[in-house]
RODO-2510 file (C-alpha; in nm, 4 decimals, decimal comma):
residues 331
     n   res          X          Y          Z
     1     x    -1,6727     1,0459    -0,5465
     2     x    -1,6424     0,8036    -0,2346
     3     x    -1,5311     0,9589     0,1081
     4     x    -1,2010     0,7783     0,2286
     5     x    -1,0248     0,7352     0,5350
     6     x    -0,6698     0,6175     0,5484
     7     x    -0,5341     0,4963     0,8861
     8     x    -0,1840     0,4191     0,9903
     9     x     0,1793     0,5473     0,9914
    10     x     0,3687     0,8442     0,8661
    11     x     0,7167     0,9412     0,9196
    12     x     1,0150     1,1515     0,7683
    13     x     1,2379     0,9516     0,5625
    14     x     1,6092     1,0174     0,5317
    15     x     1,7182     0,8425     0,2222
    16     x     2,0891     0,7884     0,1272
    17     x     2,1842     0,6618    -0,2103
    18     x     2,5149     0,4389    -0,2113
    19     x     2,7237     0,2880    -0,4653
    20     x     2,6914    -0,0714    -0,2697
    21     x     2,5432    -0,1761     0,0518
    22     x     2,7922    -0,1093     0,3176
    23     x     3,0107    -0,3992     0,4693
    24     x     3,0589    -0,4364     0,8405
    25     x     3,2521    -0,1564     0,9921
    26     x     3,2747     0,0125     0,6307
    27     x     3,2797     0,3711     0,5963
    28     x     3,0935     0,4735     0,2876
    29     x     3,0425     0,8094     0,1164
    30     x     2,6653     0,8684     0,0038
    31     x     2,5878     0,9780    -0,3617
    32     x     2,2995     1,1784    -0,2148
    33     x     2,0863     1,2411     0,0717
    34     x     1,7087     1,3093     0,0411
    35     x     1,4758     1,4058     0,3146
    36     x     1,0984     1,3484     0,2347
    37     x     0,7701     1,2451     0,3940
    38     x     0,7135     0,8568     0,4212
    39     x     0,5201     0,5935     0,5873
    40     x     0,2917     0,3362     0,4599
    41     x    -0,0393     0,5019     0,5049
    42     x     0,1198     0,8598     0,4094
    43     x     0,2445     0,7138     0,0880
    44     x    -0,0614     0,5392    -0,0041
    45     x    -0,2780     0,8482     0,0839
    46     x    -0,0444     1,0580    -0,1524
    47     x    -0,0813     0,8095    -0,4250
    48     x    -0,4595     0,8237    -0,4095
    49     x    -0,4565     1,2101    -0,3799
    50     x    -0,2540     1,2354    -0,6957
    51     x    -0,5030     1,0156    -0,8770
    52     x    -0,7814     1,2674    -0,7817
    53     x    -0,9234     1,0823    -0,4589
    54     x    -1,0109     1,3295    -0,1725
    55     x    -0,9350     1,1691     0,1577
    56     x    -0,8927     1,2142     0,5218
    57     x    -0,5634     1,0769     0,6804
    58     x    -0,5685     0,9365     1,0508
    59     x    -0,1965     0,9303     1,1787
    60     x     0,0074     1,0424     1,4538
    61     x     0,2836     1,3006     1,4661
    62     x     0,4366     1,5587     1,6954
    63     x     0,4484     1,9476     1,6595
    64     x     0,8240     1,9367     1,6099
    65     x     0,9971     2,0559     1,2778
    66     x     0,9415     1,7170     1,1191
    67     x     0,5816     1,7176     1,2039
    68     x     0,5415     2,0639     1,0485
    69     x     0,7209     1,9342     0,7414
    70     x     0,4714     1,6521     0,7158
    71     x     0,1668     1,8901     0,7555
    72     x     0,3014     2,1191     0,4974
    73     x     0,3506     1,8424     0,2526
    74     x     0,0027     1,7306     0,2853
    75     x    -0,1403     2,0763     0,2364
    76     x     0,0470     2,0891    -0,1086
    77     x    -0,1166     1,7557    -0,1915
    78     x    -0,4454     1,9369    -0,1976
    79     x    -0,6644     1,6153    -0,1643
    80     x    -0,5545     1,5125     0,1776
    81     x    -0,7663     1,6389     0,4796
    82     x    -0,5464     1,6618     0,7824
    83     x    -0,8194     1,7552     1,0226
    84     x    -0,7986     1,3973     1,1944
    85     x    -0,4386     1,3947     1,2548
    86     x    -0,3333     1,3243     1,6133
    87     x    -0,0556     1,5783     1,7202
    88     x     0,1113     1,5101     2,0431
    89     x     0,3839     1,7368     2,1625
    90     x     0,5329     1,4865     2,3932
    91     x     0,6808     1,2467     2,1230
    92     x     0,9030     1,2846     1,8429
    93     x     0,7694     1,2463     1,4822
    94     x     0,8896     0,8930     1,3686
    95     x     1,1948     0,8776     1,1226
    96     x     1,2969     0,6173     0,8888
    97     x     1,6571     0,6017     0,7598
    98     x     1,6688     0,4286     0,4072
    99     x     1,9811     0,3093     0,2287
   100     x     1,9239     0,2777    -0,1359
   101     x     2,1934     0,0397    -0,3054
   102     x     2,2310     0,1586    -0,6558
   103     x     2,4250    -0,1779    -0,7491
   104     x     2,1598    -0,4193    -0,6432
   105     x     1,8607    -0,1763    -0,7202
   106     x     1,7368    -0,2562    -0,3535
   107     x     1,6493    -0,0528    -0,0330
   108     x     1,6957    -0,1285     0,3479
   109     x     1,4932     0,0585     0,5877
   110     x     1,5596     0,1379     0,9557
   111     x     1,2616     0,2688     1,1398
   112     x     1,3086     0,4829     1,4406
   113     x     0,9768     0,4852     1,6208
   114     x     0,8731     0,6803     1,9425
   115     x     0,5292     0,6287     2,0706
   116     x     0,3823     0,6700     1,7363
   117     x     0,1079     0,4307     1,7904
   118     x    -0,2522     0,5632     1,7924
   119     x    -0,4480     0,4425     2,0843
   120     x    -0,8085     0,3277     2,1127
   121     x    -0,8890     0,6358     2,3316
   122     x    -0,7804     0,8693     2,0465
   123     x    -1,0354     0,7345     1,8173
   124     x    -1,3357     0,9486     1,7872
   125     x    -1,6334     0,7502     1,6430
   126     x    -1,7362     1,0662     1,4706
   127     x    -1,4354     1,0405     1,2343
   128     x    -1,6483     0,7868     1,0418
   129     x    -1,9053     1,0469     0,9553
   130     x    -1,9742     1,0455     0,5755
   131     x    -1,6805     0,7777     0,5339
   132     x    -1,7685     0,4726     0,3256
   133     x    -1,4096     0,3288     0,2691
   134     x    -1,1165     0,2852     0,5275
   135     x    -0,7696     0,1661     0,4293
   136     x    -0,5476     0,0461     0,7206
   137     x    -0,1759    -0,0173     0,7246
   138     x     0,0095    -0,2673     0,9594
   139     x     0,0327    -0,0124     1,2592
   140     x    -0,1682     0,0676     1,5654
   141     x    -0,3645    -0,2541     1,5318
   142     x    -0,5432    -0,2529     1,8489
   143     x    -0,7030     0,0903     1,7599
   144     x    -0,7581    -0,0348     1,4013
   145     x    -0,9582    -0,3220     1,5337
   146     x    -1,1943    -0,0863     1,7126
   147     x    -1,2123     0,1591     1,4299
   148     x    -1,2936    -0,1458     1,1936
   149     x    -1,5684    -0,2813     1,4175
   150     x    -1,7173     0,0711     1,4109
   151     x    -1,6839     0,0566     1,0343
   152     x    -1,8499    -0,2886     1,0174
   153     x    -2,1554    -0,1599     1,2249
   154     x    -2,2017     0,1117     0,9522
   155     x    -2,1280    -0,1324     0,6481
   156     x    -1,8217     0,0589     0,5635
   157     x    -1,5865    -0,1227     0,3194
   158     x    -1,2262    -0,1914     0,4622
   159     x    -0,8912    -0,2687     0,3051
   160     x    -0,5661    -0,3706     0,4767
   161     x    -0,2006    -0,3452     0,3764
   162     x    -0,0622    -0,6505     0,5598
   163     x     0,3170    -0,6530     0,5975
   164     x     0,4136    -0,8164     0,9225
   165     x     0,3122    -1,0104     1,2104
   166     x     0,1478    -0,8113     1,4898
   167     x    -0,0737    -0,8524     1,7918
   168     x    -0,4532    -0,8228     1,6972
   169     x    -0,4048    -0,9514     1,3535
   170     x    -0,6515    -1,2424     1,4162
   171     x    -0,9096    -0,9872     1,5254
   172     x    -0,8636    -0,7437     1,2390
   173     x    -0,8224    -0,9773     0,9260
   174     x    -1,1849    -1,0955     0,9553
   175     x    -1,3216    -0,7413     0,9451
   176     x    -1,1461    -0,6814     0,6113
   177     x    -1,3104    -0,6798     0,2547
   178     x    -0,9701    -0,6500     0,0878
   179     x    -0,6204    -0,7650     0,1882
   180     x    -0,2950    -0,6726     0,0076
   181     x     0,0131    -0,8572     0,1438
   182     x     0,3646    -0,9558     0,0152
   183     x     0,5405    -1,2587    -0,0929
   184     x     0,8009    -1,1956     0,1859
   185     x     0,4896    -1,2069     0,4410
   186     x     0,3858    -1,5437     0,2832
   187     x     0,7272    -1,7068     0,3141
   188     x     0,8547    -1,5665     0,6339
   189     x     0,5630    -1,5130     0,8550
   190     x     0,3117    -1,7680     0,7315
   191     x     0,5750    -2,0014     0,6056
   192     x     0,3195    -2,1550     0,3705
   193     x     0,4208    -2,3848     0,0723
   194     x     0,2678    -2,1675    -0,1818
   195     x     0,1306    -1,7932    -0,2120
   196     x    -0,1986    -1,9582    -0,3033
   197     x    -0,2194    -2,1191     0,0391
   198     x    -0,1505    -1,7868     0,2046
   199     x    -0,4124    -1,6161     0,0025
   200     x    -0,6891    -1,8853     0,0892
   201     x    -0,5858    -1,8611     0,4580
   202     x    -0,6363    -1,4847     0,4455
   203     x    -0,9619    -1,4874     0,2344
   204     x    -1,2244    -1,5490     0,5258
   205     x    -1,4683    -1,2713     0,4545
   206     x    -1,2607    -1,0808     0,1852
   207     x    -1,3664    -1,0436    -0,1602
   208     x    -1,0190    -1,0966    -0,2687
   209     x    -0,6444    -1,1119    -0,1429
   210     x    -0,3635    -0,9702    -0,3522
   211     x     0,0006    -1,0852    -0,2978
   212     x     0,2801    -0,8627    -0,4416
   213     x     0,6048    -1,0142    -0,5736
   214     x     0,8265    -0,7298    -0,6553
   215     x     0,9697    -0,7753    -1,0092
   216     x     0,7802    -1,0765    -1,0518
   217     x     0,4464    -0,9123    -1,0503
   218     x     0,1516    -1,0043    -0,8520
   219     x    -0,1452    -1,2409    -0,7978
   220     x    -0,5128    -1,1983    -0,6981
   221     x    -0,7090    -1,4806    -0,5445
   222     x    -1,0839    -1,4921    -0,4993
   223     x    -1,3457    -1,7529    -0,4695
   224     x    -1,4770    -1,8513    -0,8209
   225     x    -1,8133    -1,7269    -0,9014
   226     x    -1,9090    -1,9515    -1,1977
   227     x    -2,1996    -1,7244    -1,2965
   228     x    -1,9861    -1,4190    -1,3285
   229     x    -1,6706    -1,5880    -1,4585
   230     x    -1,5347    -1,4633    -1,8025
   231     x    -1,2253    -1,5909    -1,9543
   232     x    -0,9926    -1,2949    -2,0640
   233     x    -0,8123    -1,2604    -2,3897
   234     x    -0,4614    -1,1179    -2,3607
   235     x    -0,4573    -0,8631    -2,6368
   236     x    -0,2308    -0,6188    -2,4747
   237     x     0,0721    -0,5255    -2,6826
   238     x     0,2457    -0,3348    -2,3939
   239     x     0,2723    -0,3327    -2,0103
   240     x     0,1699    -0,6002    -1,7878
   241     x     0,0366    -0,9500    -1,8846
   242     x    -0,2459    -1,0992    -1,6915
   243     x    -0,3375    -1,4699    -1,7002
   244     x    -0,6177    -1,6774    -1,5266
   245     x    -0,6105    -2,0094    -1,3432
   246     x    -0,8889    -2,1954    -1,1641
   247     x    -0,7770    -2,4304    -0,8785
   248     x    -0,9871    -2,6641    -0,6661
   249     x    -0,8787    -2,6902    -0,2990
   250     x    -1,0681    -2,8231     0,0080
   251     x    -1,4013    -2,8541    -0,1942
   252     x    -1,3869    -2,4916    -0,3228
   253     x    -1,2764    -2,3410    -0,6502
   254     x    -1,0681    -2,0309    -0,6536
   255     x    -0,9798    -1,7937    -0,9479
   256     x    -0,6178    -1,6920    -0,9478
   257     x    -0,5094    -1,3841    -1,1556
   258     x    -0,1416    -1,3715    -1,2294
   259     x    -0,0101    -1,0270    -1,3397
   260     x     0,3464    -0,9554    -1,4492
   261     x     0,5212    -0,6447    -1,3500
   262     x     0,5092    -0,3554    -1,5696
   263     x     0,8297    -0,3455    -1,7805
   264     x     1,0766    -0,1031    -1,7084
   265     x     1,4525    -0,0835    -1,8011
   266     x     1,6981    -0,1490    -1,5145
   267     x     1,8726     0,1786    -1,5593
   268     x     1,5578     0,3537    -1,5031
   269     x     1,4993     0,2350    -1,1514
   270     x     1,6086     0,4826    -0,9135
   271     x     1,4528     0,3646    -0,5851
   272     x     1,2027     0,1102    -0,4779
   273     x     1,1098     0,2619    -0,1565
   274     x     0,7134     0,2942    -0,1363
   275     x     0,6373     0,0939    -0,4564
   276     x     0,4169    -0,1341    -0,2588
   277     x     0,2272     0,1541    -0,1158
   278     x     0,1860     0,3116    -0,4714
   279     x     0,0464    -0,0459    -0,6002
   280     x    -0,2009    -0,0321    -0,2962
   281     x    -0,3127     0,3222    -0,3681
   282     x    -0,3726     0,2391    -0,7177
   283     x    -0,5898    -0,0632    -0,6330
   284     x    -0,7964     0,1494    -0,4113
   285     x    -0,8372     0,4059    -0,6749
   286     x    -0,9469     0,1377    -0,9245
   287     x    -1,2011    -0,0140    -0,6594
   288     x    -1,3525     0,3252    -0,5951
   289     x    -1,3951     0,4840    -0,9256
   290     x    -1,3785     0,1992    -1,1865
   291     x    -1,6620    -0,0248    -1,1225
   292     x    -1,6510    -0,1535    -1,4676
   293     x    -1,2934    -0,2757    -1,4617
   294     x    -1,2243    -0,6371    -1,4476
   295     x    -0,9495    -0,7705    -1,2246
   296     x    -0,6945    -0,7743    -1,5040
   297     x    -0,7329    -0,4119    -1,5630
   298     x    -0,7165    -0,3251    -1,1875
   299     x    -0,3843    -0,5205    -1,1559
   300     x    -0,2325    -0,3811    -1,4772
   301     x    -0,3074    -0,0224    -1,3568
   302     x    -0,1623    -0,0959    -1,0171
   303     x     0,1515    -0,2396    -1,1845
   304     x     0,1919     0,0712    -1,3919
   305     x     0,1653     0,3018    -1,0958
   306     x     0,4198     0,0951    -0,8961
   307     x     0,6536     0,1057    -1,2138
   308     x     0,6232     0,5025    -1,2193
   309     x     0,7140     0,5284    -0,8591
   310     x     1,0480     0,3300    -0,9309
   311     x     1,1576     0,6269    -1,1420
   312     x     1,2057     0,8692    -0,8473
   313     x     1,3757     0,8851    -0,5199
   314     x     1,1751     0,8486    -0,2057
   315     x     0,8129     0,7232    -0,2051
   316     x     0,6341     1,0036    -0,3719
   317     x     0,8505     1,2057    -0,5952
   318     x     0,7645     1,0253    -0,9199
   319     x     0,4012     0,9375    -0,8417
   320     x     0,1981     1,0288    -1,1316
   321     x    -0,1028     1,2725    -1,1312
   322     x    -0,4225     1,1304    -1,2947
   323     x    -0,4045     1,4086    -1,5749
   324     x    -0,0743     1,2695    -1,6816
   325     x    -0,1801     0,9009    -1,7175
   326     x    -0,2980     0,7494    -2,0448
   327     x    -0,5911     0,5541    -1,9427
   328     x    -0,6098     0,4039    -2,2890
   329     x    -0,3414     0,1658    -2,1673
   330     x    -0,5927    -0,0069    -1,9473
   331     x    -0,8965    -0,0122    -2,1766
***
């Protein structure tokens, strides 16, 4: 099994379920309040842990009560090594306030950060000993650049969950082997005319770029290798459907994999918080453990894991364990 490092943010989520999103100056009674561990890197690490991946998590918290809650949660996950976590008593562990709208099946996050950034001087080069894969989220990017440079010198594979525009992105992106981003990033940050244009913009040194589209599924874009290209046959009777398309842009050929979301009944959707992180964790699992999987199986598996997450409150409550998954769904 590969040795993995996950780098990025963790926090405590306060999740309030409401019958509808509040109007301006409205007082609204919540249906429930759930307090749980969250944050992009934390959610992805938890997903990978439940899929049987042993990993180290490099994040930053305080030694306050919420920080203690986070550490206890990781200890219960069993596959998460907390030895690299930076604990700083002078800060408050970050919080995220999440409003889950039961009417529209959406969630709104209000992030309360307090010096949660990991700094360059807090990166110990020895943390990469015996590591051969690093996953980054869109936090602490200056330190992420330095860590990615060290990784490149050691030929360590890197992936990146790209959610928003931040300083140092231009330095970090060329150091990545895989990038996973969102339709929202393409439309509102890149302002590209198409998702394909965004993916090609990000490819650079990447093997592929994935853009998630919520209920509309996802796309994976990679440069076409004509020697290795094999058309797929859609023989799946359940789950996500994947199709291929070859496009020619700027004298290059690109292979596009379009994957529908894994079907789920509307009444089964409890909370979308962390579904993208679950998708990302499943992609990394497939890359690390399923070398024989083609891109369609990889995307279908990630779509399935993201669907499972939708059935529970918070980012991790309904994430499946590998022993509970029927792997024949993806054969």
